[in-house]
mmCIF file of the N, C-alpha and C atoms, coordinates in Angstrom:
data_MODEL
# 
_entry.id   MODEL 
# 
loop_
_atom_site.group_PDB 
_atom_site.id 
_atom_site.type_symbol 
_atom_site.label_atom_id 
_atom_site.label_alt_id 
_atom_site.label_comp_id 
_atom_site.label_asym_id 
_atom_site.label_entity_id 
_atom_site.label_seq_id 
_atom_site.pdbx_PDB_ins_code 
_atom_site.Cartn_x 
_atom_site.Cartn_y 
_atom_site.Cartn_z 
_atom_site.occupancy 
_atom_site.B_iso_or_equiv 
_atom_site.pdbx_formal_charge 
_atom_site.auth_seq_id 
_atom_site.auth_comp_id 
_atom_site.auth_asym_id 
_atom_site.auth_atom_id 
_atom_site.pdbx_PDB_model_num 
ATOM 1   N N  . MET A 1 1  ? 8.026  -7.884  -34.729 1.00 0.00 ? 1  MET A N  1 
ATOM 2   C CA . MET A 1 1  ? 9.204  -7.411  -34.054 1.00 0.00 ? 1  MET A CA 1 
ATOM 3   C C  . MET A 1 1  ? 8.578  -7.144  -32.617 1.00 0.00 ? 1  MET A C  1 
ATOM 4   N N  . MET A 1 2  ? 9.771  -7.526  -31.309 1.00 0.00 ? 2  MET A N  1 
ATOM 5   C CA . MET A 1 2  ? 9.050  -6.719  -30.304 1.00 0.00 ? 2  MET A CA 1 
ATOM 6   C C  . MET A 1 2  ? 9.368  -5.204  -30.147 1.00 0.00 ? 2  MET A C  1 
ATOM 7   N N  . ASP A 1 3  ? 8.654  -4.493  -29.221 1.00 0.00 ? 3  ASP A N  1 
ATOM 8   C CA . ASP A 1 3  ? 9.345  -2.958  -29.326 1.00 0.00 ? 3  ASP A CA 1 
ATOM 9   C C  . ASP A 1 3  ? 10.268 -3.149  -28.351 1.00 0.00 ? 3  ASP A C  1 
ATOM 10  N N  . GLU A 1 4  ? 10.375 -1.903  -28.071 1.00 0.00 ? 4  GLU A N  1 
ATOM 11  C CA . GLU A 1 4  ? 11.558 -1.449  -27.661 1.00 0.00 ? 4  GLU A CA 1 
ATOM 12  C C  . GLU A 1 4  ? 11.807 -1.772  -25.988 1.00 0.00 ? 4  GLU A C  1 
ATOM 13  N N  . PRO A 1 5  ? 10.478 -1.116  -25.298 1.00 0.00 ? 5  PRO A N  1 
ATOM 14  C CA . PRO A 1 5  ? 9.943  -1.281  -23.906 1.00 0.00 ? 5  PRO A CA 1 
ATOM 15  C C  . PRO A 1 5  ? 9.991  -2.715  -23.576 1.00 0.00 ? 5  PRO A C  1 
ATOM 16  N N  . ALA A 1 6  ? 9.366  -3.601  -24.497 1.00 0.00 ? 6  ALA A N  1 
ATOM 17  C CA . ALA A 1 6  ? 9.358  -5.333  -23.810 1.00 0.00 ? 6  ALA A CA 1 
ATOM 18  C C  . ALA A 1 6  ? 10.790 -5.727  -23.821 1.00 0.00 ? 6  ALA A C  1 
ATOM 19  N N  . GLN A 1 7  ? 11.693 -5.420  -24.771 1.00 0.00 ? 7  GLN A N  1 
ATOM 20  C CA . GLN A 1 7  ? 12.747 -6.044  -24.625 1.00 0.00 ? 7  GLN A CA 1 
ATOM 21  C C  . GLN A 1 7  ? 13.428 -5.605  -24.104 1.00 0.00 ? 7  GLN A C  1 
ATOM 22  N N  . ARG A 1 8  ? 13.425 -4.161  -23.164 1.00 0.00 ? 8  ARG A N  1 
ATOM 23  C CA . ARG A 1 8  ? 14.183 -3.521  -21.744 1.00 0.00 ? 8  ARG A CA 1 
ATOM 24  C C  . ARG A 1 8  ? 13.381 -4.529  -20.925 1.00 0.00 ? 8  ARG A C  1 
ATOM 25  N N  . VAL A 1 9  ? 12.435 -5.260  -20.637 1.00 0.00 ? 9  VAL A N  1 
ATOM 26  C CA . VAL A 1 9  ? 11.704 -5.660  -19.254 1.00 0.00 ? 9  VAL A CA 1 
ATOM 27  C C  . VAL A 1 9  ? 12.027 -7.219  -19.612 1.00 0.00 ? 9  VAL A C  1 
ATOM 28  N N  . LEU A 1 10 ? 12.208 -7.809  -20.974 1.00 0.00 ? 10 LEU A N  1 
ATOM 29  C CA . LEU A 1 10 ? 13.055 -9.066  -21.111 1.00 0.00 ? 10 LEU A CA 1 
ATOM 30  C C  . LEU A 1 10 ? 14.316 -9.657  -20.771 1.00 0.00 ? 10 LEU A C  1 
ATOM 31  N N  . ALA A 1 11 ? 15.188 -8.016  -20.912 1.00 0.00 ? 11 ALA A N  1 
ATOM 32  C CA . ALA A 1 11 ? 16.514 -8.062  -21.141 1.00 0.00 ? 11 ALA A CA 1 
ATOM 33  C C  . ALA A 1 11 ? 16.874 -7.574  -18.765 1.00 0.00 ? 11 ALA A C  1 
ATOM 34  N N  . MET A 1 12 ? 16.133 -7.274  -18.515 1.00 0.00 ? 12 MET A N  1 
ATOM 35  C CA . MET A 1 12 ? 16.014 -7.490  -16.913 1.00 0.00 ? 12 MET A CA 1 
ATOM 36  C C  . MET A 1 12 ? 16.619 -8.761  -16.159 1.00 0.00 ? 12 MET A C  1 
ATOM 37  N N  . PHE A 1 13 ? 16.076 -9.727  -16.941 1.00 0.00 ? 13 PHE A N  1 
ATOM 38  C CA . PHE A 1 13 ? 16.110 -11.265 -16.314 1.00 0.00 ? 13 PHE A CA 1 
ATOM 39  C C  . PHE A 1 13 ? 17.583 -10.982 -16.326 1.00 0.00 ? 13 PHE A C  1 
ATOM 40  N N  . ALA A 1 14 ? 18.267 -11.184 -17.700 1.00 0.00 ? 14 ALA A N  1 
ATOM 41  C CA . ALA A 1 14 ? 19.559 -11.637 -18.053 1.00 0.00 ? 14 ALA A CA 1 
ATOM 42  C C  . ALA A 1 14 ? 20.456 -10.666 -17.283 1.00 0.00 ? 14 ALA A C  1 
ATOM 43  N N  . GLU A 1 15 ? 20.382 -9.353  -17.275 1.00 0.00 ? 15 GLU A N  1 
ATOM 44  C CA . GLU A 1 15 ? 20.814 -7.998  -16.783 1.00 0.00 ? 15 GLU A CA 1 
ATOM 45  C C  . GLU A 1 15 ? 21.687 -8.680  -15.074 1.00 0.00 ? 15 GLU A C  1 
ATOM 46  N N  . LEU A 1 16 ? 20.133 -9.405  -14.291 1.00 0.00 ? 16 LEU A N  1 
ATOM 47  C CA . LEU A 1 16 ? 20.483 -9.672  -13.091 1.00 0.00 ? 16 LEU A CA 1 
ATOM 48  C C  . LEU A 1 16 ? 20.265 -11.294 -13.028 1.00 0.00 ? 16 LEU A C  1 
ATOM 49  N N  . ASN A 1 17 ? 20.488 -12.041 -13.944 1.00 0.00 ? 17 ASN A N  1 
ATOM 50  C CA . ASN A 1 17 ? 20.718 -13.036 -13.880 1.00 0.00 ? 17 ASN A CA 1 
ATOM 51  C C  . ASN A 1 17 ? 20.150 -14.302 -13.058 1.00 0.00 ? 17 ASN A C  1 
ATOM 52  N N  . SER A 1 18 ? 18.611 -13.908 -13.216 1.00 0.00 ? 18 SER A N  1 
ATOM 53  C CA . SER A 1 18 ? 17.727 -14.519 -12.768 1.00 0.00 ? 18 SER A CA 1 
ATOM 54  C C  . SER A 1 18 ? 16.214 -15.169 -13.301 1.00 0.00 ? 18 SER A C  1 
ATOM 55  N N  . GLU A 1 19 ? 15.833 -16.111 -12.498 1.00 0.00 ? 19 GLU A N  1 
ATOM 56  C CA . GLU A 1 19 ? 15.385 -16.754 -13.047 1.00 0.00 ? 19 GLU A CA 1 
ATOM 57  C C  . GLU A 1 19 ? 13.817 -16.330 -13.150 1.00 0.00 ? 19 GLU A C  1 
ATOM 58  N N  . THR A 1 20 ? 13.945 -15.330 -11.687 1.00 0.00 ? 20 THR A N  1 
ATOM 59  C CA . THR A 1 20 ? 12.891 -15.119 -11.454 1.00 0.00 ? 20 THR A CA 1 
ATOM 60  C C  . THR A 1 20 ? 12.840 -13.017 -11.633 1.00 0.00 ? 20 THR A C  1 
ATOM 61  N N  . LEU A 1 21 ? 11.467 -12.372 -11.525 1.00 0.00 ? 21 LEU A N  1 
ATOM 62  C CA . LEU A 1 21 ? 11.980 -11.167 -10.537 1.00 0.00 ? 21 LEU A CA 1 
ATOM 63  C C  . LEU A 1 21 ? 10.620 -10.468 -10.446 1.00 0.00 ? 21 LEU A C  1 
ATOM 64  N N  . ASP A 1 22 ? 10.699 -10.022 -9.352  1.00 0.00 ? 22 ASP A N  1 
ATOM 65  C CA . ASP A 1 22 ? 8.892  -9.555  -9.075  1.00 0.00 ? 22 ASP A CA 1 
ATOM 66  C C  . ASP A 1 22 ? 8.919  -8.236  -9.561  1.00 0.00 ? 22 ASP A C  1 
ATOM 67  N N  . LEU A 1 23 ? 7.750  -7.694  -9.635  1.00 0.00 ? 23 LEU A N  1 
ATOM 68  C CA . LEU A 1 23 ? 7.063  -6.690  -10.537 1.00 0.00 ? 23 LEU A CA 1 
ATOM 69  C C  . LEU A 1 23 ? 8.162  -4.893  -10.295 1.00 0.00 ? 23 LEU A C  1 
ATOM 70  N N  . HIS A 1 24 ? 8.092  -5.145  -8.702  1.00 0.00 ? 24 HIS A N  1 
ATOM 71  C CA . HIS A 1 24 ? 8.974  -3.563  -8.702  1.00 0.00 ? 24 HIS A CA 1 
ATOM 72  C C  . HIS A 1 24 ? 10.114 -3.455  -9.036  1.00 0.00 ? 24 HIS A C  1 
ATOM 73  N N  . THR A 1 25 ? 11.110 -4.506  -9.203  1.00 0.00 ? 25 THR A N  1 
ATOM 74  C CA . THR A 1 25 ? 12.357 -5.332  -9.725  1.00 0.00 ? 25 THR A CA 1 
ATOM 75  C C  . THR A 1 25 ? 12.352 -4.631  -11.397 1.00 0.00 ? 25 THR A C  1 
ATOM 76  N N  . LEU A 1 26 ? 11.187 -4.905  -12.170 1.00 0.00 ? 26 LEU A N  1 
ATOM 77  C CA . LEU A 1 26 ? 10.738 -5.015  -13.329 1.00 0.00 ? 26 LEU A CA 1 
ATOM 78  C C  . LEU A 1 26 ? 10.467 -3.269  -14.029 1.00 0.00 ? 26 LEU A C  1 
ATOM 79  N N  . PHE A 1 27 ? 9.868  -2.709  -12.801 1.00 0.00 ? 27 PHE A N  1 
ATOM 80  C CA . PHE A 1 27 ? 9.833  -1.410  -12.865 1.00 0.00 ? 27 PHE A CA 1 
ATOM 81  C C  . PHE A 1 27 ? 11.053 -0.661  -12.988 1.00 0.00 ? 27 PHE A C  1 
ATOM 82  N N  . GLU A 1 28 ? 12.124 -1.126  -13.085 1.00 0.00 ? 28 GLU A N  1 
ATOM 83  C CA . GLU A 1 28 ? 13.229 -0.360  -13.429 1.00 0.00 ? 28 GLU A CA 1 
ATOM 84  C C  . GLU A 1 28 ? 13.747 -0.022  -14.590 1.00 0.00 ? 28 GLU A C  1 
ATOM 85  N N  . ALA A 1 29 ? 12.880 -1.429  -15.218 1.00 0.00 ? 29 ALA A N  1 
ATOM 86  C CA . ALA A 1 29 ? 13.169 -1.021  -17.007 1.00 0.00 ? 29 ALA A CA 1 
ATOM 87  C C  . ALA A 1 29 ? 12.529 0.125   -17.253 1.00 0.00 ? 29 ALA A C  1 
ATOM 88  N N  . GLY A 1 30 ? 11.876 0.769   -16.889 1.00 0.00 ? 30 GLY A N  1 
ATOM 89  C CA . GLY A 1 30 ? 10.747 2.116   -17.312 1.00 0.00 ? 30 GLY A CA 1 
ATOM 90  C C  . GLY A 1 30 ? 11.776 3.353   -16.976 1.00 0.00 ? 30 GLY A C  1 
ATOM 91  N N  . GLY A 1 31 ? 13.286 3.247   -16.506 1.00 0.00 ? 31 GLY A N  1 
ATOM 92  C CA . GLY A 1 31 ? 14.046 4.182   -15.909 1.00 0.00 ? 31 GLY A CA 1 
ATOM 93  C C  . GLY A 1 31 ? 13.680 4.918   -15.024 1.00 0.00 ? 31 GLY A C  1 
ATOM 94  N N  . ASN A 1 32 ? 13.567 6.207   -14.791 1.00 0.00 ? 32 ASN A N  1 
ATOM 95  C CA . ASN A 1 32 ? 13.431 6.768   -13.652 1.00 0.00 ? 32 ASN A CA 1 
ATOM 96  C C  . ASN A 1 32 ? 11.730 8.123   -14.069 1.00 0.00 ? 32 ASN A C  1 
ATOM 97  N N  . ASP A 1 33 ? 11.446 7.837   -15.018 1.00 0.00 ? 33 ASP A N  1 
ATOM 98  C CA . ASP A 1 33 ? 10.384 8.519   -15.959 1.00 0.00 ? 33 ASP A CA 1 
ATOM 99  C C  . ASP A 1 33 ? 9.095  7.924   -15.024 1.00 0.00 ? 33 ASP A C  1 
ATOM 100 N N  . PRO A 1 34 ? 8.381  8.585   -14.407 1.00 0.00 ? 34 PRO A N  1 
ATOM 101 C CA . PRO A 1 34 ? 6.655  7.472   -13.558 1.00 0.00 ? 34 PRO A CA 1 
ATOM 102 C C  . PRO A 1 34 ? 6.163  6.990   -14.896 1.00 0.00 ? 34 PRO A C  1 
ATOM 103 N N  . GLN A 1 35 ? 6.201  7.753   -15.811 1.00 0.00 ? 35 GLN A N  1 
ATOM 104 C CA . GLN A 1 35 ? 4.915  7.677   -16.807 1.00 0.00 ? 35 GLN A CA 1 
ATOM 105 C C  . GLN A 1 35 ? 5.360  5.830   -17.201 1.00 0.00 ? 35 GLN A C  1 
ATOM 106 N N  . ALA A 1 36 ? 6.586  5.952   -17.626 1.00 0.00 ? 36 ALA A N  1 
ATOM 107 C CA . ALA A 1 36 ? 7.209  4.735   -18.270 1.00 0.00 ? 36 ALA A CA 1 
ATOM 108 C C  . ALA A 1 36 ? 7.003  3.693   -17.196 1.00 0.00 ? 36 ALA A C  1 
ATOM 109 N N  . ARG A 1 37 ? 7.611  3.694   -15.725 1.00 0.00 ? 37 ARG A N  1 
ATOM 110 C CA . ARG A 1 37 ? 7.299  2.778   -14.965 1.00 0.00 ? 37 ARG A CA 1 
ATOM 111 C C  . ARG A 1 37 ? 5.662  2.531   -15.344 1.00 0.00 ? 37 ARG A C  1 
ATOM 112 N N  . GLU A 1 38 ? 5.189  2.998   -15.266 1.00 0.00 ? 38 GLU A N  1 
ATOM 113 C CA . GLU A 1 38 ? 3.436  2.537   -14.838 1.00 0.00 ? 38 GLU A CA 1 
ATOM 114 C C  . GLU A 1 38 ? 3.202  1.833   -16.538 1.00 0.00 ? 38 GLU A C  1 
ATOM 115 N N  . GLN A 1 39 ? 3.531  1.840   -17.279 1.00 0.00 ? 39 GLN A N  1 
ATOM 116 C CA . GLN A 1 39 ? 3.763  1.376   -18.147 1.00 0.00 ? 39 GLN A CA 1 
ATOM 117 C C  . GLN A 1 39 ? 3.852  -0.100  -18.529 1.00 0.00 ? 39 GLN A C  1 
ATOM 118 N N  . VAL A 1 40 ? 5.419  -0.190  -17.796 1.00 0.00 ? 40 VAL A N  1 
ATOM 119 C CA . VAL A 1 40 ? 6.056  -1.935  -17.687 1.00 0.00 ? 40 VAL A CA 1 
ATOM 120 C C  . VAL A 1 40 ? 4.963  -2.180  -17.103 1.00 0.00 ? 40 VAL A C  1 
ATOM 121 N N  . PHE A 1 41 ? 4.167  -1.912  -15.788 1.00 0.00 ? 41 PHE A N  1 
ATOM 122 C CA . PHE A 1 41 ? 2.813  -3.232  -15.932 1.00 0.00 ? 41 PHE A CA 1 
ATOM 123 C C  . PHE A 1 41 ? 1.989  -3.556  -17.177 1.00 0.00 ? 41 PHE A C  1 
ATOM 124 N N  . ASP A 1 42 ? 2.138  -3.029  -17.878 1.00 0.00 ? 42 ASP A N  1 
ATOM 125 C CA . ASP A 1 42 ? 1.025  -2.952  -19.408 1.00 0.00 ? 42 ASP A CA 1 
ATOM 126 C C  . ASP A 1 42 ? 1.866  -4.112  -20.001 1.00 0.00 ? 42 ASP A C  1 
ATOM 127 N N  . ILE A 1 43 ? 3.202  -3.975  -20.007 1.00 0.00 ? 43 ILE A N  1 
ATOM 128 C CA . ILE A 1 43 ? 3.825  -4.321  -21.135 1.00 0.00 ? 43 ILE A CA 1 
ATOM 129 C C  . ILE A 1 43 ? 4.279  -6.156  -20.529 1.00 0.00 ? 43 ILE A C  1 
ATOM 130 N N  . VAL A 1 44 ? 4.473  -6.084  -19.113 1.00 0.00 ? 44 VAL A N  1 
ATOM 131 C CA . VAL A 1 44 ? 4.317  -7.302  -18.542 1.00 0.00 ? 44 VAL A CA 1 
ATOM 132 C C  . VAL A 1 44 ? 3.445  -8.399  -18.461 1.00 0.00 ? 44 VAL A C  1 
ATOM 133 N N  . SER A 1 45 ? 1.964  -7.598  -18.412 1.00 0.00 ? 45 SER A N  1 
ATOM 134 C CA . SER A 1 45 ? 0.889  -8.661  -19.043 1.00 0.00 ? 45 SER A CA 1 
ATOM 135 C C  . SER A 1 45 ? 0.610  -8.812  -20.206 1.00 0.00 ? 45 SER A C  1 
ATOM 136 N N  . ARG A 1 46 ? 1.277  -7.800  -21.255 1.00 0.00 ? 46 ARG A N  1 
ATOM 137 C CA . ARG A 1 46 ? 1.175  -8.096  -22.431 1.00 0.00 ? 46 ARG A CA 1 
ATOM 138 C C  . ARG A 1 46 ? 2.304  -9.254  -22.730 1.00 0.00 ? 46 ARG A C  1 
ATOM 139 N N  . LEU A 1 47 ? 3.589  -9.467  -22.196 1.00 0.00 ? 47 LEU A N  1 
ATOM 140 C CA . LEU A 1 47 ? 4.302  -10.286 -21.708 1.00 0.00 ? 47 LEU A CA 1 
ATOM 141 C C  . LEU A 1 47 ? 4.063  -11.814 -21.530 1.00 0.00 ? 47 LEU A C  1 
ATOM 142 N N  . VAL A 1 48 ? 3.277  -11.618 -20.699 1.00 0.00 ? 48 VAL A N  1 
ATOM 143 C CA . VAL A 1 48 ? 2.189  -12.935 -19.874 1.00 0.00 ? 48 VAL A CA 1 
ATOM 144 C C  . VAL A 1 48 ? 1.108  -13.574 -21.134 1.00 0.00 ? 48 VAL A C  1 
ATOM 145 N N  . SER A 1 49 ? 0.673  -12.685 -21.657 1.00 0.00 ? 49 SER A N  1 
ATOM 146 C CA . SER A 1 49 ? -0.230 -12.766 -22.700 1.00 0.00 ? 49 SER A CA 1 
ATOM 147 C C  . SER A 1 49 ? 0.393  -13.317 -23.802 1.00 0.00 ? 49 SER A C  1 
ATOM 148 N N  . ASP A 1 50 ? 1.252  -13.193 -24.095 1.00 0.00 ? 50 ASP A N  1 
ATOM 149 C CA . ASP A 1 50 ? 2.286  -13.699 -25.565 1.00 0.00 ? 50 ASP A CA 1 
ATOM 150 C C  . ASP A 1 50 ? 2.832  -14.934 -25.136 1.00 0.00 ? 50 ASP A C  1 
ATOM 151 N N  . GLY A 1 51 ? 2.798  -15.379 -23.566 1.00 0.00 ? 51 GLY A N  1 
ATOM 152 C CA . GLY A 1 51 ? 3.723  -16.818 -23.682 1.00 0.00 ? 51 GLY A CA 1 
ATOM 153 C C  . GLY A 1 51 ? 4.912  -16.239 -22.883 1.00 0.00 ? 51 GLY A C  1 
ATOM 154 N N  . LEU A 1 52 ? 5.919  -15.317 -23.110 1.00 0.00 ? 52 LEU A N  1 
ATOM 155 C CA . LEU A 1 52 ? 7.178  -14.604 -22.701 1.00 0.00 ? 52 LEU A CA 1 
ATOM 156 C C  . LEU A 1 52 ? 7.672  -14.663 -21.302 1.00 0.00 ? 52 LEU A C  1 
ATOM 157 N N  . LEU A 1 53 ? 6.436  -14.300 -20.829 1.00 0.00 ? 53 LEU A N  1 
ATOM 158 C CA . LEU A 1 53 ? 6.723  -14.284 -19.360 1.00 0.00 ? 53 LEU A CA 1 
ATOM 159 C C  . LEU A 1 53 ? 5.281  -15.625 -18.692 1.00 0.00 ? 53 LEU A C  1 
ATOM 160 N N  . GLU A 1 54 ? 5.981  -15.660 -17.624 1.00 0.00 ? 54 GLU A N  1 
ATOM 161 C CA . GLU A 1 54 ? 4.766  -16.445 -16.526 1.00 0.00 ? 54 GLU A CA 1 
ATOM 162 C C  . GLU A 1 54 ? 4.708  -16.021 -15.295 1.00 0.00 ? 54 GLU A C  1 
ATOM 163 N N  . GLU A 1 55 ? 3.171  -15.997 -14.534 1.00 0.00 ? 55 GLU A N  1 
ATOM 164 C CA . GLU A 1 55 ? 3.290  -15.338 -13.293 1.00 0.00 ? 55 GLU A CA 1 
ATOM 165 C C  . GLU A 1 55 ? 3.244  -16.832 -12.340 1.00 0.00 ? 55 GLU A C  1 
ATOM 166 N N  . ARG A 1 56 ? 4.586  -16.137 -11.358 1.00 0.00 ? 56 ARG A N  1 
ATOM 167 C CA . ARG A 1 56 ? 4.938  -16.938 -10.266 1.00 0.00 ? 56 ARG A CA 1 
ATOM 168 C C  . ARG A 1 56 ? 4.251  -16.957 -9.120  1.00 0.00 ? 56 ARG A C  1 
ATOM 169 N N  . GLY A 1 57 ? 2.786  -16.048 -8.816  1.00 0.00 ? 57 GLY A N  1 
ATOM 170 C CA . GLY A 1 57 ? 2.749  -15.160 -7.834  1.00 0.00 ? 57 GLY A CA 1 
ATOM 171 C C  . GLY A 1 57 ? 3.373  -14.343 -6.819  1.00 0.00 ? 57 GLY A C  1 
ATOM 172 N N  . SER A 1 58 ? 2.488  -13.359 -6.163  1.00 0.00 ? 58 SER A N  1 
ATOM 173 C CA . SER A 1 58 ? 2.885  -12.489 -5.611  1.00 0.00 ? 58 SER A CA 1 
ATOM 174 C C  . SER A 1 58 ? 4.027  -11.502 -5.782  1.00 0.00 ? 58 SER A C  1 
ATOM 175 N N  . ASP A 1 59 ? 3.310  -11.391 -7.338  1.00 0.00 ? 59 ASP A N  1 
ATOM 176 C CA . ASP A 1 59 ? 4.027  -10.009 -8.704  1.00 0.00 ? 59 ASP A CA 1 
ATOM 177 C C  . ASP A 1 59 ? 5.422  -10.827 -8.425  1.00 0.00 ? 59 ASP A C  1 
ATOM 178 N N  . PHE A 1 60 ? 5.604  -12.416 -8.530  1.00 0.00 ? 60 PHE A N  1 
ATOM 179 C CA . PHE A 1 60 ? 6.837  -12.528 -9.537  1.00 0.00 ? 60 PHE A CA 1 
ATOM 180 C C  . PHE A 1 60 ? 6.592  -13.335 -10.629 1.00 0.00 ? 60 PHE A C  1 
ATOM 181 N N  . TYR A 1 61 ? 7.410  -12.701 -11.320 1.00 0.00 ? 61 TYR A N  1 
ATOM 182 C CA . TYR A 1 61 ? 7.678  -13.369 -13.446 1.00 0.00 ? 61 TYR A CA 1 
ATOM 183 C C  . TYR A 1 61 ? 8.700  -14.292 -13.022 1.00 0.00 ? 61 TYR A C  1 
ATOM 184 N N  . ALA A 1 62 ? 8.550  -15.264 -14.165 1.00 0.00 ? 62 ALA A N  1 
ATOM 185 C CA . ALA A 1 62 ? 9.366  -15.758 -14.650 1.00 0.00 ? 62 ALA A CA 1 
ATOM 186 C C  . ALA A 1 62 ? 9.385  -15.711 -16.249 1.00 0.00 ? 62 ALA A C  1 
ATOM 187 N N  . LEU A 1 63 ? 10.962 -15.768 -16.843 1.00 0.00 ? 63 LEU A N  1 
ATOM 188 C CA . LEU A 1 63 ? 10.911 -15.941 -18.405 1.00 0.00 ? 63 LEU A CA 1 
ATOM 189 C C  . LEU A 1 63 ? 10.524 -17.372 -18.915 1.00 0.00 ? 63 LEU A C  1 
ATOM 190 N N  . THR A 1 64 ? 9.839  -17.523 -20.011 1.00 0.00 ? 64 THR A N  1 
ATOM 191 C CA . THR A 1 64 ? 9.494  -18.937 -20.013 1.00 0.00 ? 64 THR A CA 1 
ATOM 192 C C  . THR A 1 64 ? 10.357 -19.442 -20.848 1.00 0.00 ? 64 THR A C  1 
ATOM 193 N N  . GLU A 1 65 ? 10.441 -20.597 -21.673 1.00 0.00 ? 65 GLU A N  1 
ATOM 194 C CA . GLU A 1 65 ? 11.169 -21.196 -22.552 1.00 0.00 ? 65 GLU A CA 1 
ATOM 195 C C  . GLU A 1 65 ? 10.970 -20.002 -23.734 1.00 0.00 ? 65 GLU A C  1 
ATOM 196 N N  . ARG A 1 66 ? 10.089 -19.607 -24.402 1.00 0.00 ? 66 ARG A N  1 
ATOM 197 C CA . ARG A 1 66 ? 9.876  -18.720 -25.311 1.00 0.00 ? 66 ARG A CA 1 
ATOM 198 C C  . ARG A 1 66 ? 10.338 -17.520 -25.186 1.00 0.00 ? 66 ARG A C  1 
ATOM 199 N N  . GLY A 1 67 ? 10.276 -17.022 -24.035 1.00 0.00 ? 67 GLY A N  1 
ATOM 200 C CA . GLY A 1 67 ? 10.809 -15.526 -23.466 1.00 0.00 ? 67 GLY A CA 1 
ATOM 201 C C  . GLY A 1 67 ? 12.619 -15.478 -23.646 1.00 0.00 ? 67 GLY A C  1 
ATOM 202 N N  . ARG A 1 68 ? 12.973 -16.591 -22.608 1.00 0.00 ? 68 ARG A N  1 
ATOM 203 C CA . ARG A 1 68 ? 14.670 -17.312 -23.165 1.00 0.00 ? 68 ARG A CA 1 
ATOM 204 C C  . ARG A 1 68 ? 14.769 -16.862 -24.501 1.00 0.00 ? 68 ARG A C  1 
ATOM 205 N N  . ALA A 1 69 ? 14.285 -17.310 -25.766 1.00 0.00 ? 69 ALA A N  1 
ATOM 206 C CA . ALA A 1 69 ? 14.630 -17.705 -26.722 1.00 0.00 ? 69 ALA A CA 1 
ATOM 207 C C  . ALA A 1 69 ? 14.785 -15.699 -27.488 1.00 0.00 ? 69 ALA A C  1 
ATOM 208 N N  . ALA A 1 70 ? 13.147 -15.202 -27.194 1.00 0.00 ? 70 ALA A N  1 
ATOM 209 C CA . ALA A 1 70 ? 13.110 -13.894 -27.534 1.00 0.00 ? 70 ALA A CA 1 
ATOM 210 C C  . ALA A 1 70 ? 14.655 -12.892 -26.898 1.00 0.00 ? 70 ALA A C  1 
ATOM 211 N N  . THR A 1 71 ? 15.286 -13.239 -25.671 1.00 0.00 ? 71 THR A N  1 
ATOM 212 C CA . THR A 1 71 ? 16.464 -12.393 -25.083 1.00 0.00 ? 71 THR A CA 1 
ATOM 213 C C  . THR A 1 71 ? 17.338 -12.673 -25.890 1.00 0.00 ? 71 THR A C  1 
ATOM 214 N N  . ARG A 1 72 ? 17.580 -14.122 -26.602 1.00 0.00 ? 72 ARG A N  1 
ATOM 215 C CA . ARG A 1 72 ? 18.589 -14.409 -27.106 1.00 0.00 ? 72 ARG A CA 1 
ATOM 216 C C  . ARG A 1 72 ? 18.787 -13.763 -28.678 1.00 0.00 ? 72 ARG A C  1 
ATOM 217 N N  . ARG A 1 73 ? 17.943 -13.354 -29.289 1.00 0.00 ? 73 ARG A N  1 
ATOM 218 C CA . ARG A 1 73 ? 17.773 -12.940 -30.672 1.00 0.00 ? 73 ARG A CA 1 
ATOM 219 C C  . ARG A 1 73 ? 18.294 -11.514 -30.735 1.00 0.00 ? 73 ARG A C  1 
# 
């Protein structure tokens, strides 16, 4: 089961109806809490390692098929 902060990061793609998002946009998943925003970087790295996101260069990330499936659950 995926933790809630990781779910928020993945949900950003659906909320913004975008195939790719940059890291600064994904920081919004942390809300206004500066510490939570810092944790987003670690979450994104973990989601890449887990195969749910893929790096697209220049701090852009895209959902993989596996990531899309996780957002539908």
